[in-house]
C-alpha positions as protocol buffer text, in pm:
chain_id: "A"
residue {
  index: 1
  type: MET
  ca { x: -1433 y: -309 z: -5341 }
}
residue {
  index: 2
  type: GLN
  ca { x: -1715 y: -252 z: -5077 }
}
residue {
  index: 3
  type: TYR
  ca { x: -1571 y: -507 z: -4839 }
}
residue {
  index: 4
  type: ILE
  ca { x: -1225 y: -345 z: -4861 }
}
residue {
  index: 5
  type: ALA
  ca { x: -1377 y: -2 z: -4813 }
}
residue {
  index: 6
  type: ALA
  ca { x: -1567 y: -125 z: -4498 }
}
residue {
  index: 7
  type: ILE
  ca { x: -1230 y: -262 z: -4357 }
}
residue {
  index: 8
  type: LEU
  ca { x: -1045 y: 49 z: -4421 }
}
residue {
  index: 9
  type: ILE
  ca { x: -1319 y: 251 z: -4235 }
}
residue {
  index: 10
  type: LEU
  ca { x: -1324 y: 20 z: -3944 }
}
residue {
  index: 11
  type: CYS
  ca { x: -959 y: 48 z: -3926 }
}
residue {
  index: 12
  type: GLY
  ca { x: -990 y: 428 z: -3944 }
}
residue {
  index: 13
  type: LEU
  ca { x: -1245 y: 409 z: -3643 }
}
residue {
  index: 14
  type: LEU
  ca { x: -1008 y: 185 z: -3435 }
}
residue {
  index: 15
  type: SER
  ca { x: -706 y: 413 z: -3492 }
}
residue {
  index: 16
  type: ALA
  ca { x: -918 y: 729 z: -3395 }
}
residue {
  index: 17
  type: SER
  ca { x: -1037 y: 583 z: -3077 }
}
residue {
  index: 18
  type: PRO
  ca { x: -849 y: 693 z: -2737 }
}
residue {
  index: 19
  type: ALA
  ca { x: -526 y: 515 z: -2680 }
}
residue {
  index: 20
  type: HIS
  ca { x: -583 y: 481 z: -2318 }
}
residue {
  index: 21
  type: THR
  ca { x: -878 y: 270 z: -2250 }
}
residue {
  index: 22
  type: LYS
  ca { x: -728 y: 96 z: -1913 }
}
residue {
  index: 23
  type: PRO
  ca { x: -804 y: 255 z: -1587 }
}
residue {
  index: 24
  type: ILE
  ca { x: -582 y: 527 z: -1510 }
}
residue {
  index: 25
  type: THR
  ca { x: -293 y: 374 z: -1269 }
}
residue {
  index: 26
  type: ILE
  ca { x: -220 y: 636 z: -1003 }
}
residue {
  index: 27
  type: GLY
  ca { x: 93 y: 600 z: -773 }
}
residue {
  index: 28
  type: THR
  ca { x: 46 y: 670 z: -413 }
}
residue {
  index: 29
  type: MET
  ca { x: 322 y: 647 z: -102 }
}
residue {
  index: 30
  type: ASN
  ca { x: 328 y: 600 z: 255 }
}
residue {
  index: 31
  type: PHE
  ca { x: 283 y: 932 z: 396 }
}
residue {
  index: 32
  type: PRO
  ca { x: 15 y: 952 z: 667 }
}
residue {
  index: 33
  type: PRO
  ca { x: -233 y: 1108 z: 697 }
}
residue {
  index: 34
  type: TYR
  ca { x: -221 y: 1223 z: 340 }
}
residue {
  index: 35
  type: GLU
  ca { x: -173 y: 885 z: 163 }
}
residue {
  index: 36
  type: PHE
  ca { x: -127 y: 539 z: 336 }
}
residue {
  index: 37
  type: THR
  ca { x: -283 y: 209 z: 376 }
}
residue {
  index: 38
  type: LYS
  ca { x: -491 y: 122 z: 643 }
}
residue {
  index: 39
  type: ASP
  ca { x: -662 y: -253 z: 669 }
}
residue {
  index: 40
  type: GLY
  ca { x: -555 y: -310 z: 326 }
}
residue {
  index: 41
  type: LYS
  ca { x: -717 y: -12 z: 171 }
}
residue {
  index: 42
  type: ILE
  ca { x: -541 y: 301 z: 54 }
}
residue {
  index: 43
  type: THR
  ca { x: -690 y: 609 z: 210 }
}
residue {
  index: 44
  type: GLY
  ca { x: -583 y: 954 z: 343 }
}
residue {
  index: 45
  type: ILE
  ca { x: -675 y: 1332 z: 288 }
}
residue {
  index: 46
  type: SER
  ca { x: -538 y: 1363 z: -41 }
}
residue {
  index: 47
  type: VAL
  ca { x: -625 y: 1010 z: -154 }
}
residue {
  index: 48
  type: ASP
  ca { x: -1003 y: 1126 z: -70 }
}
residue {
  index: 49
  type: ILE
  ca { x: -942 y: 1428 z: -270 }
}
residue {
  index: 50
  type: VAL
  ca { x: -822 y: 1280 z: -585 }
}
residue {
  index: 51
  type: LYS
  ca { x: -1069 y: 975 z: -553 }
}
residue {
  index: 52
  type: SER
  ca { x: -1339 y: 1235 z: -552 }
}
residue {
  index: 53
  type: ILE
  ca { x: -1226 y: 1417 z: -837 }
}
residue {
  index: 54
  type: PHE
  ca { x: -1188 y: 1114 z: -1064 }
}
residue {
  index: 55
  type: HIS
  ca { x: -1518 y: 998 z: -980 }
}
residue {
  index: 56
  type: GLU
  ca { x: -1656 y: 1344 z: -1060 }
}
residue {
  index: 57
  type: LEU
  ca { x: -1477 y: 1311 z: -1400 }
}
residue {
  index: 58
  type: GLY
  ca { x: -1624 y: 958 z: -1465 }
}
residue {
  index: 59
  type: ILE
  ca { x: -1280 y: 823 z: -1517 }
}
residue {
  index: 60
  type: ASP
  ca { x: -1170 y: 460 z: -1391 }
}
residue {
  index: 61
  type: TYR
  ca { x: -867 y: 449 z: -1199 }
}
residue {
  index: 62
  type: LYS
  ca { x: -675 y: 205 z: -952 }
}
residue {
  index: 63
  type: LEU
  ca { x: -433 y: 329 z: -690 }
}
residue {
  index: 64
  type: VAL
  ca { x: -95 y: 148 z: -630 }
}
residue {
  index: 65
  type: GLU
  ca { x: 123 y: 231 z: -325 }
}
residue {
  index: 66
  type: LEU
  ca { x: 490 y: 245 z: -419 }
}
residue {
  index: 67
  type: PRO
  ca { x: 829 y: 344 z: -244 }
}
residue {
  index: 68
  type: TRP
  ca { x: 903 y: 703 z: -327 }
}
residue {
  index: 69
  type: SER
  ca { x: 1228 y: 627 z: -549 }
}
residue {
  index: 70
  type: ARG
  ca { x: 1028 y: 358 z: -753 }
}
residue {
  index: 71
  type: ALA
  ca { x: 729 y: 576 z: -796 }
}
residue {
  index: 72
  type: LEU
  ca { x: 966 y: 835 z: -970 }
}
residue {
  index: 73
  type: LYS
  ca { x: 1090 y: 558 z: -1165 }
}
residue {
  index: 74
  type: TYR
  ca { x: 759 y: 453 z: -1275 }
}
residue {
  index: 75
  type: ILE
  ca { x: 621 y: 791 z: -1346 }
}
residue {
  index: 76
  type: LYS
  ca { x: 939 y: 848 z: -1568 }
}
residue {
  index: 77
  type: ASN
  ca { x: 912 y: 529 z: -1771 }
}
residue {
  index: 78
  type: GLY
  ca { x: 546 y: 556 z: -1797 }
}
residue {
  index: 79
  type: LYS
  ca { x: 464 y: 234 z: -1588 }
}
residue {
  index: 80
  type: ILE
  ca { x: 197 y: 445 z: -1407 }
}
residue {
  index: 81
  type: ASP
  ca { x: 2 y: 740 z: -1543 }
}
residue {
  index: 82
  type: ALA
  ca { x: -14 y: 985 z: -1258 }
}
residue {
  index: 83
  type: LEU
  ca { x: 146 y: 1046 z: -908 }
}
residue {
  index: 84
  type: PHE
  ca { x: 94 y: 1253 z: -588 }
}
residue {
  index: 85
  type: GLU
  ca { x: 196 y: 1434 z: -368 }
}
residue {
  index: 86
  type: VAL
  ca { x: 496 y: 1586 z: -582 }
}
residue {
  index: 87
  type: LEU
  ca { x: 692 y: 1892 z: -489 }
}
residue {
  index: 88
  type: TRP
  ca { x: 804 y: 2100 z: -796 }
}
residue {
  index: 89
  type: LYS
  ca { x: 1148 y: 2067 z: -912 }
}
residue {
  index: 90
  type: GLN
  ca { x: 1249 y: 2192 z: -1259 }
}
residue {
  index: 91
  type: LYS
  ca { x: 1451 y: 1880 z: -1351 }
}
residue {
  index: 92
  type: ARG
  ca { x: 1126 y: 1659 z: -1293 }
}
residue {
  index: 93
  type: GLU
  ca { x: 944 y: 1862 z: -1580 }
}
residue {
  index: 94
  type: THR
  ca { x: 1150 y: 1654 z: -1837 }
}
residue {
  index: 95
  type: PHE
  ca { x: 951 y: 1349 z: -1739 }
}
residue {
  index: 96
  type: MET
  ca { x: 627 y: 1466 z: -1553 }
}
residue {
  index: 97
  type: ASP
  ca { x: 366 y: 1687 z: -1629 }
}
residue {
  index: 98
  type: TYR
  ca { x: 232 y: 1910 z: -1338 }
}
residue {
  index: 99
  type: SER
  ca { x: -131 y: 1984 z: -1296 }
}
residue {
  index: 100
  type: LYS
  ca { x: -179 y: 2364 z: -1283 }
}
residue {
  index: 101
  type: GLU
  ca { x: -354 y: 2384 z: -939 }
}
residue {
  index: 102
  type: VAL
  ca { x: -191 y: 2284 z: -605 }
}
residue {
  index: 103
  type: LEU
  ca { x: -338 y: 1946 z: -484 }
}
residue {
  index: 104
  type: MET
  ca { x: -209 y: 1991 z: -110 }
}
residue {
  index: 105
  type: PRO
  ca { x: 42 y: 2204 z: 68 }
}
residue {
  index: 106
  type: GLU
  ca { x: 273 y: 2044 z: 303 }
}
residue {
  index: 107
  type: THR
  ca { x: 282 y: 2266 z: 591 }
}
residue {
  index: 108
  type: ALA
  ca { x: 570 y: 2265 z: 854 }
}
residue {
  index: 109
  type: SER
  ca { x: 502 y: 2365 z: 1212 }
}
residue {
  index: 110
  type: PHE
  ca { x: 672 y: 2356 z: 1534 }
}
residue {
  index: 111
  type: PHE
  ca { x: 560 y: 2127 z: 1817 }
}
residue {
  index: 112
  type: VAL
  ca { x: 632 y: 2166 z: 2201 }
}
residue {
  index: 113
  type: LEU
  ca { x: 502 y: 1965 z: 2509 }
}
residue {
  index: 114
  type: ALA
  ca { x: 142 y: 2099 z: 2602 }
}
residue {
  index: 115
  type: SER
  ca { x: 293 y: 2235 z: 2910 }
}
residue {
  index: 116
  type: SER
  ca { x: 590 y: 2417 z: 2746 }
}
residue {
  index: 117
  type: PRO
  ca { x: 600 y: 2804 z: 2775 }
}
residue {
  index: 118
  type: ILE
  ca { x: 765 y: 2830 z: 2437 }
}
residue {
  index: 119
  type: GLN
  ca { x: 589 y: 3050 z: 2182 }
}
residue {
  index: 120
  type: TYR
  ca { x: 643 y: 3117 z: 1832 }
}
residue {
  index: 121
  type: THR
  ca { x: 543 y: 3448 z: 1686 }
}
residue {
  index: 122
  type: GLY
  ca { x: 706 y: 3399 z: 1322 }
}
residue {
  index: 123
  type: ASP
  ca { x: 1063 y: 3500 z: 1429 }
}
residue {
  index: 124
  type: MET
  ca { x: 1269 y: 3223 z: 1436 }
}
residue {
  index: 125
  type: SER
  ca { x: 1555 y: 3399 z: 1580 }
}
residue {
  index: 126
  type: LEU
  ca { x: 1366 y: 3374 z: 1906 }
}
residue {
  index: 127
  type: LEU
  ca { x: 1391 y: 2983 z: 1898 }
}
residue {
  index: 128
  type: SER
  ca { x: 1760 y: 3003 z: 1875 }
}
residue {
  index: 129
  type: PRO
  ca { x: 1828 y: 2910 z: 2256 }
}
residue {
  index: 130
  type: TYR
  ca { x: 1631 y: 2581 z: 2230 }
}
residue {
  index: 131
  type: LYS
  ca { x: 1709 y: 2237 z: 2121 }
}
residue {
  index: 132
  type: ILE
  ca { x: 1527 y: 2153 z: 1808 }
}
residue {
  index: 133
  type: GLY
  ca { x: 1451 y: 1820 z: 1648 }
}
residue {
  index: 134
  type: VAL
  ca { x: 1454 y: 1768 z: 1289 }
}
residue {
  index: 135
  type: ARG
  ca { x: 1443 y: 1466 z: 1043 }
}
residue {
  index: 136
  type: GLN
  ca { x: 1767 y: 1382 z: 863 }
}
residue {
  index: 137
  type: ASP
  ca { x: 1804 y: 1507 z: 514 }
}
residue {
  index: 138
  type: PHE
  ca { x: 1445 y: 1656 z: 504 }
}
residue {
  index: 139
  type: SER
  ca { x: 1336 y: 2005 z: 406 }
}
residue {
  index: 140
  type: TYR
  ca { x: 1100 y: 2204 z: 601 }
}
residue {
  index: 141
  type: GLY
  ca { x: 1076 y: 2505 z: 353 }
}
residue {
  index: 142
  type: SER
  ca { x: 1335 y: 2757 z: 241 }
}
residue {
  index: 143
  type: ASN
  ca { x: 1298 y: 2989 z: 538 }
}
residue {
  index: 144
  type: PHE
  ca { x: 1376 y: 2717 z: 806 }
}
residue {
  index: 145
  type: ASP
  ca { x: 1638 y: 2555 z: 573 }
}
residue {
  index: 146
  type: LYS
  ca { x: 1812 y: 2894 z: 539 }
}
residue {
  index: 147
  type: SER
  ca { x: 1823 y: 2949 z: 906 }
}
residue {
  index: 148
  type: VAL
  ca { x: 1962 y: 2618 z: 978 }
}
residue {
  index: 149
  type: ASP
  ca { x: 2236 y: 2682 z: 714 }
}
residue {
  index: 150
  type: ASN
  ca { x: 2304 y: 3031 z: 856 }
}
residue {
  index: 151
  type: ASN
  ca { x: 2335 y: 2841 z: 1192 }
}
residue {
  index: 152
  type: GLN
  ca { x: 2063 y: 3058 z: 1358 }
}
residue {
  index: 153
  type: PHE
  ca { x: 1995 y: 2769 z: 1600 }
}
residue {
  index: 154
  type: LYS
  ca { x: 2245 y: 2672 z: 1865 }
}
residue {
  index: 155
  type: VAL
  ca { x: 2123 y: 2314 z: 1867 }
}
residue {
  index: 156
  type: ILE
  ca { x: 1987 y: 2117 z: 1593 }
}
residue {
  index: 157
  type: ILE
  ca { x: 1936 y: 1732 z: 1672 }
}
residue {
  index: 158
  type: LYS
  ca { x: 1866 y: 1521 z: 1373 }
}
residue {
  index: 159
  type: ARG
  ca { x: 1701 y: 1185 z: 1359 }
}
residue {
  index: 160
  type: THR
  ca { x: 1567 y: 970 z: 1073 }
}
residue {
  index: 161
  type: ARG
  ca { x: 1213 y: 902 z: 1194 }
}
residue {
  index: 162
  type: ASN
  ca { x: 950 y: 1128 z: 1363 }
}
residue {
  index: 163
  type: GLU
  ca { x: 875 y: 840 z: 1618 }
}
residue {
  index: 164
  type: ASP
  ca { x: 1233 y: 911 z: 1764 }
}
residue {
  index: 165
  type: LEU
  ca { x: 1171 y: 1300 z: 1773 }
}
residue {
  index: 166
  type: LEU
  ca { x: 851 y: 1234 z: 1958 }
}
residue {
  index: 167
  type: ARG
  ca { x: 993 y: 1028 z: 2218 }
}
residue {
  index: 168
  type: MET
  ca { x: 1289 y: 1284 z: 2265 }
}
residue {
  index: 169
  type: LEU
  ca { x: 1026 y: 1563 z: 2295 }
}
residue {
  index: 170
  type: ASN
  ca { x: 855 y: 1360 z: 2565 }
}
residue {
  index: 171
  type: THR
  ca { x: 1172 y: 1277 z: 2732 }
}
residue {
  index: 172
  type: ARG
  ca { x: 1280 y: 1656 z: 2707 }
}
residue {
  index: 173
  type: GLU
  ca { x: 1591 y: 1562 z: 2517 }
}
residue {
  index: 174
  type: ILE
  ca { x: 1465 y: 1827 z: 2279 }
}
residue {
  index: 175
  type: ASP
  ca { x: 1260 y: 2152 z: 2351 }
}
residue {
  index: 176
  type: LEU
  ca { x: 1055 y: 2146 z: 2032 }
}
residue {
  index: 177
  type: LEU
  ca { x: 1057 y: 1955 z: 1711 }
}
residue {
  index: 178
  type: ILE
  ca { x: 952 y: 2067 z: 1350 }
}
residue {
  index: 179
  type: GLY
  ca { x: 737 y: 1851 z: 1104 }
}
residue {
  index: 180
  type: ASP
  ca { x: 438 y: 1828 z: 895 }
}
residue {
  index: 181
  type: LYS
  ca { x: 104 y: 2008 z: 1040 }
}
residue {
  index: 182
  type: TYR
  ca { x: -102 y: 1692 z: 1011 }
}
residue {
  index: 183
  type: GLY
  ca { x: 176 y: 1424 z: 991 }
}
residue {
  index: 184
  type: ILE
  ca { x: 307 y: 1483 z: 1342 }
}
residue {
  index: 185
  type: LEU
  ca { x: -43 y: 1493 z: 1494 }
}
residue {
  index: 186
  type: TYR
  ca { x: -147 y: 1184 z: 1324 }
}
residue {
  index: 187
  type: LEU
  ca { x: 145 y: 995 z: 1426 }
}
residue {
  index: 188
  type: TYR
  ca { x: 111 y: 1107 z: 1794 }
}
residue {
  index: 189
  type: GLN
  ca { x: -236 y: 1009 z: 1826 }
}
residue {
  index: 190
  type: HIS
  ca { x: -185 y: 668 z: 1674 }
}
residue {
  index: 191
  type: THR
  ca { x: 156 y: 604 z: 1909 }
}
residue {
  index: 192
  type: PHE
  ca { x: 34 y: 820 z: 2198 }
}
residue {
  index: 193
  type: ILE
  ca { x: 39 y: 507 z: 2441 }
}
residue {
  index: 194
  type: ARG
  ca { x: 421 y: 517 z: 2430 }
}
residue {
  index: 195
  type: TYR
  ca { x: 429 y: 898 z: 2547 }
}
residue {
  index: 196
  type: LYS
  ca { x: 383 y: 1062 z: 2891 }
}
residue {
  index: 197
  type: HIS
  ca { x: 310 y: 1406 z: 2785 }
}
residue {
  index: 198
  type: ALA
  ca { x: 60 y: 1568 z: 2547 }
}
residue {
  index: 199
  type: ILE
  ca { x: 190 y: 1786 z: 2267 }
}
residue {
  index: 200
  type: LYS
  ca { x: 59 y: 2117 z: 2108 }
}
residue {
  index: 201
  type: ARG
  ca { x: 129 y: 2275 z: 1768 }
}
residue {
  index: 202
  type: LEU
  ca { x: 267 y: 2633 z: 1779 }
}
residue {
  index: 203
  type: LYS
  ca { x: 120 y: 2889 z: 1532 }
}
residue {
  index: 204
  type: PRO
  ca { x: 168 y: 3042 z: 1301 }
}
residue {
  index: 205
  type: ASP
  ca { x: 269 y: 2771 z: 1097 }
}
residue {
  index: 206
  type: VAL
  ca { x: 657 y: 2782 z: 964 }
}
residue {
  index: 207
  type: GLU
  ca { x: 593 y: 2763 z: 577 }
}
residue {
  index: 208
  type: ASP
  ca { x: 372 y: 2598 z: 311 }
}
residue {
  index: 209
  type: THR
  ca { x: 548 y: 2400 z: 42 }
}
residue {
  index: 210
  type: PRO
  ca { x: 273 y: 2316 z: -234 }
}
residue {
  index: 211
  type: SER
  ca { x: 256 y: 1955 z: -371 }
}
residue {
  index: 212
  type: TYR
  ca { x: 87 y: 1834 z: -692 }
}
residue {
  index: 213
  type: MET
  ca { x: -66 y: 1576 z: -894 }
}
residue {
  index: 214
  type: VAL
  ca { x: 172 y: 1481 z: -1183 }
}
residue {
  index: 215
  type: PHE
  ca { x: 114 y: 1285 z: -1504 }
}
residue {
  index: 216
  type: THR
  ca { x: 381 y: 1085 z: -1717 }
}
residue {
  index: 217
  type: LYS
  ca { x: 508 y: 1229 z: -2028 }
}
residue {
  index: 218
  type: LYS
  ca { x: 556 y: 904 z: -2203 }
}
residue {
  index: 219
  type: ARG
  ca { x: 207 y: 951 z: -2306 }
}
residue {
  index: 220
  type: ASP
  ca { x: -8 y: 1268 z: -2391 }
}
residue {
  index: 221
  type: LEU
  ca { x: -235 y: 1298 z: -2075 }
}
residue {
  index: 222
  type: SER
  ca { x: -242 y: 1687 z: -2118 }
}
residue {
  index: 223
  type: THR
  ca { x: -628 y: 1666 z: -2173 }
}
residue {
  index: 224
  type: LEU
  ca { x: -667 y: 1467 z: -1856 }
}
residue {
  index: 225
  type: ARG
  ca { x: -403 y: 1707 z: -1664 }
}
residue {
  index: 226
  type: ASP
  ca { x: -623 y: 1990 z: -1790 }
}
residue {
  index: 227
  type: ARG
  ca { x: -955 y: 1801 z: -1666 }
}
residue {
  index: 228
  type: PHE
  ca { x: -815 y: 1726 z: -1345 }
}
residue {
  index: 229
  type: THR
  ca { x: -688 y: 2078 z: -1301 }
}
residue {
  index: 230
  type: LYS
  ca { x: -1042 y: 2236 z: -1377 }
}
residue {
  index: 231
  type: ALA
  ca { x: -1220 y: 1972 z: -1141 }
}
residue {
  index: 232
  type: LEU
  ca { x: -975 y: 2046 z: -853 }
}
residue {
  index: 233
  type: ARG
  ca { x: -1018 y: 2442 z: -883 }
}
residue {
  index: 234
  type: GLN
  ca { x: -1417 y: 2359 z: -881 }
}
residue {
  index: 235
  type: PHE
  ca { x: -1388 y: 2157 z: -567 }
}
residue {
  index: 236
  type: LYS
  ca { x: -1193 y: 2438 z: -401 }
}
residue {
  index: 237
  type: ALA
  ca { x: -1447 y: 2700 z: -515 }
}
residue {
  index: 238
  type: ASP
  ca { x: -1749 y: 2520 z: -394 }
}
residue {
  index: 239
  type: GLY
  ca { x: -1627 y: 2394 z: -61 }
}
residue {
  index: 240
  type: ARG
  ca { x: -1590 y: 2017 z: -139 }
}
residue {
  index: 241
  type: TYR
  ca { x: -1206 y: 2043 z: -96 }
}
residue {
  index: 242
  type: GLN
  ca { x: -1215 y: 2210 z: 231 }
}
residue {
  index: 243
  type: ARG
  ca { x: -1505 y: 1972 z: 358 }
}
residue {
  index: 244
  type: ILE
  ca { x: -1273 y: 1654 z: 279 }
}
residue {
  index: 245
  type: ILE
  ca { x: -988 y: 1827 z: 471 }
}
residue {
  index: 246
  type: ASP
  ca { x: -1228 y: 1926 z: 782 }
}
residue {
  index: 247
  type: ARG
  ca { x: -1343 y: 1561 z: 808 }
}
residue {
  index: 248
  type: TRP
  ca { x: -977 y: 1439 z: 866 }
}
residue {
  index: 249
  type: GLU
  ca { x: -892 y: 1747 z: 1073 }
}
residue {
  index: 250
  type: LYS
  ca { x: -1140 y: 1644 z: 1334 }
}
residue {
  index: 251
  type: GLN
  ca { x: -929 y: 1336 z: 1392 }
}
residue {
  index: 252
  type: PHE
  ca { x: -644 y: 1552 z: 1501 }
}
residue {
  index: 253
  type: GLN
  ca { x: -832 y: 1799 z: 1739 }
}
């Protein structure tokens, strides 16, 4: 009887132990400079923030770079535990659990040649006479998208790649382009040898769209979500979050 009781106690302890003992698998994408692979290592602004937070929490993790469509499929079926940077959409809440704090705002900005006299005050109607380059099927926030839908701009030129837009800006086929604040500058600096002219970012920025860390709903990771949210807020409060961004931002100045 004592032997049977010991077995039952052991089984109870095992069943009460955490179900998730393996490292947390976190999906990333190729979205420089926020998340990308360089020299075989996954790095980037958001990657450094996430890695620092999981180190702070003492949680083992592994990063896996995936195409966007596959990443969504994997988070839905539980093949990965977490994913970033993800924009909020109501339909996604059926299979992913959003953290309660913004991980990284995706900031859309206008870019022109450094010698251009074009200015931006926040009034997009003043840009209506110019040829504006945009990525095909890409959103730059509700304000800009609404202006496009309302035919506020006379000429919108669409391309599938930012590299093509940068080339067209340098050859003056377009007057300005819109793109991610850091993404365009990173791309320009790493391909500048192709271009004759320098570029500059116009201020103010067009719009911030928040992106989040999300967790699969195939398992109950709500405790991990809450711990991550709390740590991210603490990183912002004590300056560690901004210091990581500042280290990267120096590369774009």
